[in-house]
MOPAC internal coordinates of N, CA, C and O (Angstrom, degrees):
PM7 1SCF
backbone

  N    0.0000 0     0.00 0     0.00 0    0    0    0
  C    1.5016 1     0.00 0     0.00 0    1    0    0
  C    1.5194 1   109.91 1     0.00 0    2    1    0
  O    1.2310 1   118.45 1   -63.77 1    3    2    1
  N    1.2913 1   120.56 1   116.23 1    3    2    1
  C    1.4842 1   120.88 1   179.21 1    5    3    2
  C    1.4882 1   111.73 1   -65.57 1    6    5    3
  O    1.2310 1   119.79 1   -24.82 1    7    6    5
  N    1.3519 1   118.00 1   155.18 1    7    6    5
  C    1.4584 1   124.66 1   178.44 1    9    7    6
  C    1.5163 1   107.86 1   -58.13 1   10    9    7
  O    1.2310 1   120.52 1   -34.77 1   11   10    9
  N    1.3066 1   116.62 1   145.23 1   11   10    9
  C    1.4777 1   120.72 1   177.49 1   13   11   10
  C    1.5225 1   115.77 1    84.16 1   14   13   11
  O    1.2310 1   119.92 1   172.69 1   15   14   13
  N    1.2792 1   117.75 1    -7.31 1   15   14   13
  C    1.4604 1   121.79 1  -178.77 1   17   15   14
  C    1.5325 1   108.19 1   -86.22 1   18   17   15
  O    1.2310 1   120.49 1   -53.16 1   19   18   17
  N    1.3327 1   116.66 1   126.84 1   19   18   17
  C    1.4695 1   122.64 1  -177.74 1   21   19   18
  C    1.5229 1   116.31 1  -100.44 1   22   21   19
  O    1.2310 1   120.27 1  -159.66 1   23   22   21
  N    1.3033 1   117.08 1    20.34 1   23   22   21
  C    1.4429 1   118.71 1  -174.63 1   25   23   22
  C    1.5800 1   114.15 1   -68.01 1   26   25   23
  O    1.2310 1   121.50 1   156.38 1   27   26   25
  N    1.3751 1   114.73 1   -23.62 1   27   26   25
  C    1.4845 1   119.03 1  -179.47 1   29   27   26
  C    1.5090 1   112.13 1   -84.77 1   30   29   27
  O    1.2310 1   119.22 1   178.56 1   31   30   29
  N    1.2940 1   119.09 1    -1.44 1   31   30   29
  C    1.4042 1   123.49 1  -179.59 1   33   31   30
  C    1.5050 1   114.75 1   -87.57 1   34   33   31
  O    1.2310 1   119.58 1   -32.87 1   35   34   33
  N    1.3133 1   118.41 1   147.13 1   35   34   33
  C    1.4575 1   119.72 1  -179.38 1   37   35   34
  C    1.5519 1   108.37 1   -79.66 1   38   37   35
  O    1.2310 1   120.98 1   -13.76 1   39   38   37
  N    1.3357 1   115.74 1   166.24 1   39   38   37
  C    1.4498 1   118.86 1   178.89 1   41   39   38
  C    1.5551 1   110.37 1   -60.34 1   42   41   39
  O    1.2310 1   122.12 1   140.17 1   43   42   41
  N    1.3451 1   113.54 1   -39.83 1   43   42   41
  C    1.4333 1   116.59 1   179.51 1   45   43   42
  C    1.5110 1   113.73 1   -60.44 1   46   45   43
  O    1.2310 1   120.07 1   137.88 1   47   46   45
  N    1.3301 1   117.48 1   -42.12 1   47   46   45
  C    1.4690 1   123.39 1   177.72 1   49   47   46
  C    1.5424 1   110.58 1   -62.86 1   50   49   47
  O    1.2310 1   120.59 1   140.89 1   51   50   49
  N    1.3435 1   116.47 1   -39.11 1   51   50   49
  C    1.4974 1   120.35 1   177.79 1   53   51   50
  C    1.5209 1   110.34 1   -63.31 1   54   53   51
  O    1.2310 1   120.86 1   136.01 1   55   54   53
  N    1.4328 1   115.96 1   -43.99 1   55   54   53
  C    1.4579 1   119.03 1   179.93 1   57   55   54
  C    1.5463 1   109.79 1   -64.07 1   58   57   55
  O    1.2310 1   120.06 1   140.62 1   59   58   57
  N    1.3248 1   117.50 1   -39.38 1   59   58   57
  C    1.4308 1   122.37 1  -178.61 1   61   59   58
  C    1.5628 1   108.69 1   -59.43 1   62   61   59
  O    1.2310 1   121.17 1   129.58 1   63   62   61
  N    1.3149 1   115.36 1   -50.42 1   63   62   61
  C    1.4419 1   121.91 1  -179.83 1   65   63   62
  C    1.4984 1   111.58 1   -59.29 1   66   65   63
  O    1.2310 1   119.98 1   138.77 1   67   66   65
  N    1.3035 1   117.64 1   -41.23 1   67   66   65
  C    1.5272 1   121.28 1   179.89 1   69   67   66
  C    1.5030 1   108.97 1   -64.46 1   70   69   67
  O    1.2310 1   119.86 1   137.33 1   71   70   69
  N    1.2793 1   117.88 1   -42.67 1   71   70   69
  C    1.4640 1   122.63 1  -177.89 1   73   71   70
  C    1.5605 1   110.74 1   -66.39 1   74   73   71
  O    1.2310 1   120.75 1   138.13 1   75   74   73
  N    1.3470 1   116.17 1   -41.87 1   75   74   73
  C    1.4247 1   122.73 1  -178.80 1   77   75   74
  C    1.5573 1   108.03 1   -67.88 1   78   77   75
  O    1.2310 1   120.57 1   139.04 1   79   78   77
  N    1.2950 1   116.52 1   -40.96 1   79   78   77
  C    1.4582 1   121.91 1   179.14 1   81   79   78
  C    1.5410 1   111.16 1   -61.64 1   82   81   79
  O    1.2310 1   120.06 1   136.32 1   83   82   81
  N    1.3669 1   117.50 1   -43.68 1   83   82   81
  C    1.4459 1   121.09 1   179.46 1   85   83   82
  C    1.5363 1   110.39 1   -63.69 1   86   85   83
  O    1.2310 1   120.43 1   143.49 1   87   86   85
  N    1.3350 1   116.78 1   -36.51 1   87   86   85
  C    1.4133 1   117.95 1   178.30 1   89   87   86
  C    1.4855 1   113.38 1   -64.39 1   90   89   87
  O    1.2310 1   120.57 1   139.20 1   91   90   89
  N    1.3183 1   116.51 1   -40.80 1   91   90   89
  C    1.4872 1   122.10 1   176.38 1   93   91   90
  C    1.4558 1   111.89 1   -61.45 1   94   93   91
  O    1.2310 1   120.72 1   135.68 1   95   94   93
  N    1.3775 1   116.23 1   -44.32 1   95   94   93
  C    1.4283 1   121.39 1  -177.88 1   97   95   94
  C    1.5524 1   111.79 1   -63.78 1   98   97   95
  O    1.2310 1   121.12 1   145.58 1   99   98   97
  N    1.3142 1   115.47 1   -34.42 1   99   98   97
  C    1.4751 1   120.32 1   179.64 1  101   99   98
  C    1.5402 1   109.46 1   -69.30 1  102  101   99
  O    1.2310 1   120.62 1   154.89 1  103  102  101
  N    1.3267 1   116.42 1   -25.11 1  103  102  101
  C    1.4769 1   119.90 1   179.19 1  105  103  102
  C    1.5676 1   110.78 1   -89.13 1  106  105  103
  O    1.2310 1   120.53 1  -175.95 1  107  106  105
  N    1.3022 1   116.60 1     4.05 1  107  106  105
  C    1.4307 1   119.02 1   174.22 1  109  107  106
  C    1.5530 1   117.25 1    96.50 1  110  109  107
  O    1.2310 1   120.11 1  -167.41 1  111  110  109
  N    1.3253 1   117.39 1    12.59 1  111  110  109
  C    1.4245 1   123.07 1   179.52 1  113  111  110
  C    1.5140 1   106.25 1   -85.21 1  114  113  111
  O    1.2310 1   121.11 1   -39.81 1  115  114  113
  N    1.3742 1   115.47 1   140.19 1  115  114  113
  C    1.4771 1   118.47 1  -179.90 1  117  115  114
  C    1.5092 1   109.98 1   -60.27 1  118  117  115
  O    1.2310 1   122.58 1   -22.70 1  119  118  117
  N    1.3606 1   112.67 1   157.30 1  119  118  117
  C    1.4724 1   120.44 1  -175.96 1  121  119  118
  C    1.5284 1   111.27 1   -59.99 1  122  121  119
  O    1.2310 1   120.32 1   137.89 1  123  122  121
  N    1.3571 1   116.99 1   -42.11 1  123  122  121
  C    1.4698 1   120.71 1  -177.64 1  125  123  122
  C    1.5531 1   109.63 1   -65.88 1  126  125  123
  O    1.2310 1   121.06 1   132.55 1  127  126  125
  N    1.3690 1   115.57 1   -47.45 1  127  126  125
  C    1.4482 1   121.72 1  -178.70 1  129  127  126
  C    1.5227 1   110.66 1   -63.85 1  130  129  127
  O    1.2310 1   120.18 1   138.57 1  131  130  129
  N    1.3880 1   117.25 1   -41.43 1  131  130  129
  C    1.4422 1   120.80 1   176.52 1  133  131  130
  C    1.4892 1   113.17 1   -56.74 1  134  133  131
  O    1.2310 1   121.18 1   136.60 1  135  134  133
  N    1.3454 1   115.36 1   -43.40 1  135  134  133
  C    1.4782 1   118.01 1  -178.83 1  137  135  134
  C    1.5113 1   110.92 1   -65.83 1  138  137  135
  O    1.2310 1   120.68 1   138.01 1  139  138  137
  N    1.3225 1   116.31 1   -41.99 1  139  138  137
  C    1.4815 1   121.19 1   178.85 1  141  139  138
  C    1.4730 1   111.03 1   -59.32 1  142  141  139
  O    1.2310 1   120.46 1   132.70 1  143  142  141
  N    1.3341 1   116.72 1   -47.30 1  143  142  141
  C    1.4680 1   120.74 1  -178.86 1  145  143  142
  C    1.5071 1   112.43 1   -66.49 1  146  145  143
  O    1.2310 1   121.09 1   140.62 1  147  146  145
  N    1.3212 1   115.51 1   -39.38 1  147  146  145
  C    1.4994 1   120.90 1   177.57 1  149  147  146
  C    1.5011 1   109.98 1   -56.96 1  150  149  147
  O    1.2310 1   119.76 1   125.54 1  151  150  149
  N    1.3188 1   118.06 1   -54.46 1  151  150  149
  C    1.4743 1   121.54 1  -178.14 1  153  151  150
  C    1.5042 1   111.88 1   -64.39 1  154  153  151
  O    1.2310 1   119.61 1   147.44 1  155  154  153
  N    1.3197 1   118.35 1   -32.56 1  155  154  153
  C    1.4643 1   121.95 1   177.97 1  157  155  154
  C    1.5215 1   108.14 1   -65.62 1  158  157  155
  O    1.2310 1   119.99 1   137.79 1  159  158  157
  N    1.3567 1   117.62 1   -42.21 1  159  158  157
  C    1.4318 1   122.13 1   179.16 1  161  159  158
  C    1.4948 1   112.15 1   -64.39 1  162  161  159
  O    1.2310 1   119.75 1   134.26 1  163  162  161
  N    1.3243 1   118.07 1   -45.74 1  163  162  161
  C    1.5015 1   121.70 1   177.42 1  165  163  162
  C    1.4988 1   109.41 1   -62.06 1  166  165  163
  O    1.2310 1   118.97 1   137.24 1  167  166  165
  N    1.3118 1   119.56 1   -42.76 1  167  166  165
  C    1.4752 1   120.77 1   177.75 1  169  167  166
  C    1.5152 1   111.59 1   -61.14 1  170  169  167
  O    1.2310 1   120.48 1   140.09 1  171  170  169
  N    1.3147 1   116.69 1   -39.91 1  171  170  169
  C    1.5009 1   119.09 1  -176.64 1  173  171  170
  C    1.5340 1   108.13 1   -72.91 1  174  173  171
  O    1.2310 1   120.13 1   141.16 1  175  174  173
  N    1.2966 1   117.36 1   -38.84 1  175  174  173
  C    1.4910 1   118.65 1   179.74 1  177  175  174
  C    1.5350 1   117.02 1   -73.82 1  178  177  175
  O    1.2310 1   121.05 1   144.05 1  179  178  177
  N    1.3081 1   115.59 1   -35.95 1  179  178  177
  C    1.4713 1   119.66 1  -172.91 1  181  179  178
  C    1.4915 1   113.28 1  -111.80 1  182  181  179
  O    1.2310 1   119.79 1   172.33 1  183  182  181
  N    1.3059 1   118.00 1    -7.67 1  183  182  181
  C    1.4719 1   121.28 1   179.73 1  185  183  182
  C    1.4681 1   114.65 1    82.12 1  186  185  183
  O    1.2310 1   119.93 1  -154.19 1  187  186  185
  N    1.3749 1   117.74 1    25.81 1  187  186  185
  C    1.4687 1   122.79 1   178.22 1  189  187  186
  C    1.4882 1   112.41 1    88.55 1  190  189  187
  O    1.2310 1   121.07 1    14.23 1  191  190  189
  N    1.3367 1   115.57 1  -165.77 1  191  190  189
  C    1.4564 1   119.52 1  -179.59 1  193  191  190
  C    1.4944 1   114.17 1   -65.00 1  194  193  191
  O    1.2310 1   120.52 1   -41.09 1  195  194  193
  N    1.3344 1   116.61 1   138.91 1  195  194  193
  C    1.4561 1   123.85 1   179.22 1  197  195  194
  C    1.5262 1   109.82 1   -87.37 1  198  197  195
  O    1.2310 1   119.78 1   -73.68 1  199  198  197
  N    1.3118 1   118.02 1   106.32 1  199  198  197
  C    1.4024 1   121.44 1   177.33 1  201  199  198
  C    1.5547 1   109.62 1   -92.33 1  202  201  199
  O    1.2310 1   120.55 1   -28.05 1  203  202  201
  N    1.3012 1   116.55 1   151.95 1  203  202  201
  C    1.4435 1   119.25 1  -177.77 1  205  203  202
  C    1.5305 1   109.86 1   -75.64 1  206  205  203
  O    1.2310 1   121.37 1   -26.14 1  207  206  205
  N    1.2960 1   114.99 1   153.86 1  207  206  205
  C    1.4399 1   121.98 1   179.23 1  209  207  206
  C    1.4789 1   113.00 1   137.88 1  210  209  207
  O    1.2310 1   121.10 1   -23.74 1  211  210  209
  N    1.3235 1   115.51 1   156.26 1  211  210  209
  C    1.4940 1   118.52 1  -176.01 1  213  211  210
  C    1.5082 1   109.48 1   -77.01 1  214  213  211
  O    1.2310 1   121.44 1   -37.94 1  215  214  213
  N    1.3105 1   114.85 1   142.06 1  215  214  213
  C    1.4480 1   122.50 1   173.47 1  217  215  214
  C    1.5165 1   115.41 1    74.96 1  218  217  215
  O    1.2310 1   119.98 1  -166.15 1  219  218  217
  N    1.3834 1   117.64 1    13.85 1  219  218  217
  C    1.4491 1   118.61 1  -178.84 1  221  219  218
  C    1.5094 1   114.12 1   -93.44 1  222  221  219
  O    1.2310 1   120.47 1   167.44 1  223  222  221
  N    1.3276 1   116.70 1   -12.56 1  223  222  221
  C    1.4398 1   119.93 1  -177.55 1  225  223  222
  C    1.5031 1   112.74 1   -74.24 1  226  225  223
  O    1.2310 1   120.81 1   -26.93 1  227  226  225
  N    1.3113 1   116.06 1   153.07 1  227  226  225
  C    1.4657 1   122.77 1   175.59 1  229  227  226
  C    1.5263 1   109.76 1  -148.86 1  230  229  227
  O    1.2310 1   120.21 1   -10.93 1  231  230  229
  N    1.2454 1   117.21 1   169.07 1  231  230  229
  C    1.5313 1   122.56 1  -176.64 1  233  231  230
  C    1.5150 1   109.85 1   -65.09 1  234  233  231
  O    1.2310 1   122.30 1   -31.72 1  235  234  233
  N    1.3310 1   113.19 1   148.28 1  235  234  233
  C    1.4526 1   122.75 1   174.39 1  237  235  234
  C    1.5135 1   109.06 1   -99.70 1  238  237  235
  O    1.2310 1   119.50 1   -49.54 1  239  238  237
  N    1.2906 1   118.57 1   130.46 1  239  238  237
  C    1.4497 1   123.68 1   176.52 1  241  239  238
  C    1.5106 1   113.79 1  -114.17 1  242  241  239
  O    1.2310 1   120.29 1   -46.52 1  243  242  241
  N    1.3156 1   117.06 1   133.48 1  243  242  241
  C    1.4706 1   118.75 1  -179.22 1  245  243  242
  C    1.5044 1   111.86 1   -99.98 1  246  245  243
  O    1.2310 1   120.33 1  -167.14 1  247  246  245
  N    1.3132 1   116.98 1    12.86 1  247  246  245
  C    1.4902 1   123.69 1   179.60 1  249  247  246
  C    1.5233 1   114.65 1   -52.09 1  250  249  247
  O    1.2310 1   119.48 1   138.04 1  251  250  249
  N    1.3964 1   118.59 1   -41.96 1  251  250  249
  C    1.4907 1   119.32 1   179.63 1  253  251  250
  C    1.4778 1   112.35 1   -60.87 1  254  253  251
  O    1.2310 1   119.34 1   148.40 1  255  254  253
  N    1.3418 1   118.87 1   -31.60 1  255  254  253
  C    1.4315 1   121.24 1  -178.79 1  257  255  254
  C    1.5328 1   109.87 1   -75.99 1  258  257  255
  O    1.2310 1   119.84 1   149.23 1  259  258  257
  N    1.2758 1   117.92 1   -30.77 1  259  258  257
  C    1.4329 1   122.04 1   179.99 1  261  259  258
  C    1.4898 1   115.32 1   -78.70 1  262  261  259
  O    1.2310 1   121.69 1   152.69 1  263  262  261
  N    1.3545 1   114.37 1   -27.31 1  263  262  261
  C    1.4357 1   120.45 1  -169.32 1  265  263  262
  C    1.5265 1   113.87 1   -55.55 1  266  265  263
  O    1.2310 1   120.32 1   138.39 1  267  266  265
  N    1.3726 1   117.00 1   -41.61 1  267  266  265
  C    1.4503 1   119.80 1  -175.91 1  269  267  266
  C    1.5516 1   113.08 1   -59.76 1  270  269  267
  O    1.2310 1   120.87 1   138.39 1  271  270  269
  N    1.3692 1   115.94 1   -41.61 1  271  270  269
  C    1.4341 1   116.98 1   177.83 1  273  271  270
  C    1.5034 1   116.10 1   -64.66 1  274  273  271
  O    1.2310 1   120.65 1   147.63 1  275  274  273
  N    1.3189 1   116.36 1   -32.37 1  275  274  273
  C    1.4448 1   119.67 1  -179.24 1  277  275  274
  C    1.5534 1   107.78 1   -71.45 1  278  277  275
  O    1.2310 1   120.31 1   140.50 1  279  278  277
  N    1.3042 1   117.02 1   -39.50 1  279  278  277
  C    1.4902 1   121.47 1  -179.11 1  281  279  278
  C    1.5618 1   109.40 1   -62.70 1  282  281  279
  O    1.2310 1   121.60 1   144.18 1  283  282  281
  N    1.3255 1   114.54 1   -35.82 1  283  282  281
  C    1.5016 1   117.02 1  -176.26 1  285  283  282
  C    1.4961 1   111.54 1   -67.37 1  286  285  283
  O    1.2310 1   119.15 1   147.84 1  287  286  285
  N    1.2860 1   119.22 1   -32.16 1  287  286  285
  C    1.5109 1   118.10 1  -175.76 1  289  287  286
  C    1.5119 1   111.69 1   -77.33 1  290  289  287
  O    1.2310 1   119.47 1   161.78 1  291  290  289
  N    1.3125 1   118.61 1   -18.22 1  291  290  289
  C    1.4486 1   121.49 1  -177.79 1  293  291  290
  C    1.5242 1   113.50 1   -66.72 1  294  293  291
  O    1.2310 1   120.85 1   146.35 1  295  294  293
  N    1.3288 1   115.98 1   -33.65 1  295  294  293
  C    1.4615 1   121.84 1  -179.52 1  297  295  294
  C    1.5344 1   108.29 1   -68.36 1  298  297  295
  O    1.2310 1   120.05 1   133.27 1  299  298  297
  N    1.2827 1   117.51 1   -46.73 1  299  298  297
  C    1.5178 1   120.85 1  -179.40 1  301  299  298
  C    1.5466 1   111.53 1   -63.60 1  302  301  299
  O    1.2310 1   120.67 1   145.54 1  303  302  301
  N    1.3192 1   116.32 1   -34.46 1  303  302  301
  C    1.4295 1   119.45 1  -179.72 1  305  303  302
  C    1.5666 1   113.18 1   -65.48 1  306  305  303
  O    1.2310 1   122.12 1   150.79 1  307  306  305
  N    1.3343 1   113.55 1   -29.21 1  307  306  305
  C    1.4425 1   117.06 1  -179.24 1  309  307  306
  C    1.5717 1   116.07 1   -79.00 1  310  309  307
  O    1.2310 1   122.75 1   166.48 1  311  310  309
  N    1.3427 1   112.33 1   -13.52 1  311  310  309
  C    1.4844 1   114.91 1  -179.23 1  313  311  310
  C    1.5332 1   109.84 1   -83.95 1  314  313  311
  O    1.2310 1   123.26 1   -21.57 1  315  314  313
  N    1.3453 1   111.35 1   158.43 1  315  314  313
  C    1.5152 1   115.99 1  -178.00 1  317  315  314
  C    1.5926 1   106.33 1   -73.22 1  318  317  315
  O    1.2310 1   121.86 1   -16.41 1  319  318  317
  N    1.3023 1   114.05 1   163.59 1  319  318  317
  C    1.4871 1   120.15 1   175.58 1  321  319  318
  C    1.5380 1   112.61 1   -59.34 1  322  321  319
  O    1.2310 1   120.67 1   143.74 1  323  322  321
  N    1.3208 1   116.32 1   -36.26 1  323  322  321
  C    1.4241 1   121.56 1   179.70 1  325  323  322
  C    1.5517 1   111.42 1   -64.79 1  326  325  323
  O    1.2310 1   121.34 1   138.63 1  327  326  325
  N    1.3017 1   115.05 1   -41.37 1  327  326  325
  C    1.4709 1   120.51 1  -178.10 1  329  327  326
  C    1.5794 1   108.83 1   -71.44 1  330  329  327
  O    1.2310 1   120.36 1   142.61 1  331  330  329
  N    1.3220 1   116.91 1   -37.39 1  331  330  329
  C    1.4962 1   119.74 1   178.37 1  333  331  330
  C    1.5149 1   108.06 1   -67.47 1  334  333  331
  O    1.2310 1   119.38 1   140.07 1  335  334  333
  N    1.2749 1   118.78 1   -39.93 1  335  334  333
  C    1.5395 1   123.18 1  -179.14 1  337  335  334
  C    1.5183 1   108.87 1   -64.51 1  338  337  335
  O    1.2310 1   119.80 1   136.54 1  339  338  337
  N    1.3030 1   117.99 1   -43.46 1  339  338  337
  C    1.4555 1   123.41 1  -176.99 1  341  339  338
  C    1.5232 1   107.27 1   -64.08 1  342  341  339
  O    1.2310 1   120.79 1   136.33 1  343  342  341
  N    1.3370 1   116.09 1   -43.67 1  343  342  341
  C    1.4574 1   122.34 1  -178.45 1  345  343  342
  C    1.5426 1   108.51 1   -64.48 1  346  345  343
  O    1.2310 1   119.21 1   139.19 1  347  346  345
  N    1.2885 1   119.12 1   -40.81 1  347  346  345
  C    1.4869 1   124.16 1  -177.04 1  349  347  346
  C    1.5159 1   106.38 1   -66.29 1  350  349  347
  O    1.2310 1   120.22 1   135.97 1  351  350  349
  N    1.3429 1   117.19 1   -44.03 1  351  350  349
  C    1.4606 1   118.28 1  -178.94 1  353  351  350
  C    1.5358 1   112.75 1   -64.22 1  354  353  351
  O    1.2310 1   121.29 1   138.34 1  355  354  353
  N    1.3245 1   115.13 1   -41.66 1  355  354  353
  C    1.4182 1   119.98 1   176.37 1  357  355  354
  C    1.5611 1   112.67 1   -60.74 1  358  357  355
  O    1.2310 1   121.57 1   136.51 1  359  358  357
  N    1.3173 1   114.60 1   -43.49 1  359  358  357
  C    1.4898 1   118.53 1   178.84 1  361  359  358
  C    1.5532 1   110.77 1   -65.11 1  362  361  359
  O    1.2310 1   120.02 1   141.00 1  363  362  361
  N    1.2699 1   117.57 1   -39.00 1  363  362  361
  C    1.4724 1   120.74 1   178.99 1  365  363  362
  C    1.5295 1   109.88 1   -65.33 1  366  365  363
  O    1.2310 1   120.53 1   140.77 1  367  366  365
  N    1.3329 1   116.60 1   -39.23 1  367  366  365
  C    1.4160 1   121.74 1   179.39 1  369  367  366
  C    1.5798 1   109.88 1   -65.48 1  370  369  367
  O    1.2310 1   120.10 1   139.40 1  371  370  369
  N    1.3140 1   117.42 1   -40.60 1  371  370  369
  C    1.4535 1   122.46 1   178.99 1  373  371  370
  C    1.4806 1   109.73 1   -65.64 1  374  373  371
  O    1.2310 1   119.86 1   136.96 1  375  374  373
  N    1.3741 1   117.87 1   -43.04 1  375  374  373
  C    1.4492 1   119.66 1   179.65 1  377  375  374
  C    1.4885 1   111.90 1   -63.87 1  378  377  375
  O    1.2310 1   120.32 1   145.17 1  379  378  377
  N    1.3187 1   116.99 1   -34.83 1  379  378  377
  C    1.4694 1   121.62 1   177.81 1  381  379  378
  C    1.5544 1   109.13 1   -65.38 1  382  381  379
  O    1.2310 1   119.99 1   135.90 1  383  382  381
  N    1.2934 1   117.63 1   -44.10 1  383  382  381
  C    1.4371 1   119.11 1   179.63 1  385  383  382
  C    1.5308 1   111.38 1   -65.75 1  386  385  383
  O    1.2310 1   119.12 1   138.31 1  387  386  385
  N    1.3597 1   119.28 1   -41.69 1  387  386  385
  C    1.4048 1   122.95 1  -179.79 1  389  387  386
  C    1.5083 1   112.68 1   -68.92 1  390  389  387
  O    1.2310 1   118.85 1   150.64 1  391  390  389
  N    1.3331 1   119.80 1   -29.36 1  391  390  389
  C    1.4248 1   123.12 1  -179.30 1  393  391  390
  C    1.5363 1   111.55 1   -65.90 1  394  393  391
  O    1.2310 1   121.21 1   153.82 1  395  394  393
  N    1.3273 1   115.29 1   -26.18 1  395  394  393
  C    1.5050 1   119.39 1  -177.23 1  397  395  394
  C    1.5193 1   110.50 1   -80.91 1  398  397  395
  O    1.2310 1   118.90 1   169.09 1  399  398  397
  N    1.3021 1   119.70 1   -10.91 1  399  398  397
  C    1.4580 1   121.11 1  -175.28 1  401  399  398
  C    1.4760 1   112.19 1   -83.14 1  402  401  399
  O    1.2310 1   120.10 1   180.00 1  403  402  401

């Protein structure tokens, strides 16, 4: 099977990759990079294409999908309380401005 061929993947895995790809594209990632990241995530979560046969199955982990959110909180935790308060005030002000539009 040549690289990049998705014939060994289940329909569910293909749907997952499509959904993940759309999410990346909404966040401004190029179409090609979004597809690459989506399949990398599906491979990491499900262990690659599911081929038929006895004893080939293994557990699915959703940790790769959760990882990004955990990393985001670390940066805020390193800032001082004053910096976090200033950031929160600025965000509230921006939301107030945008609500009027």
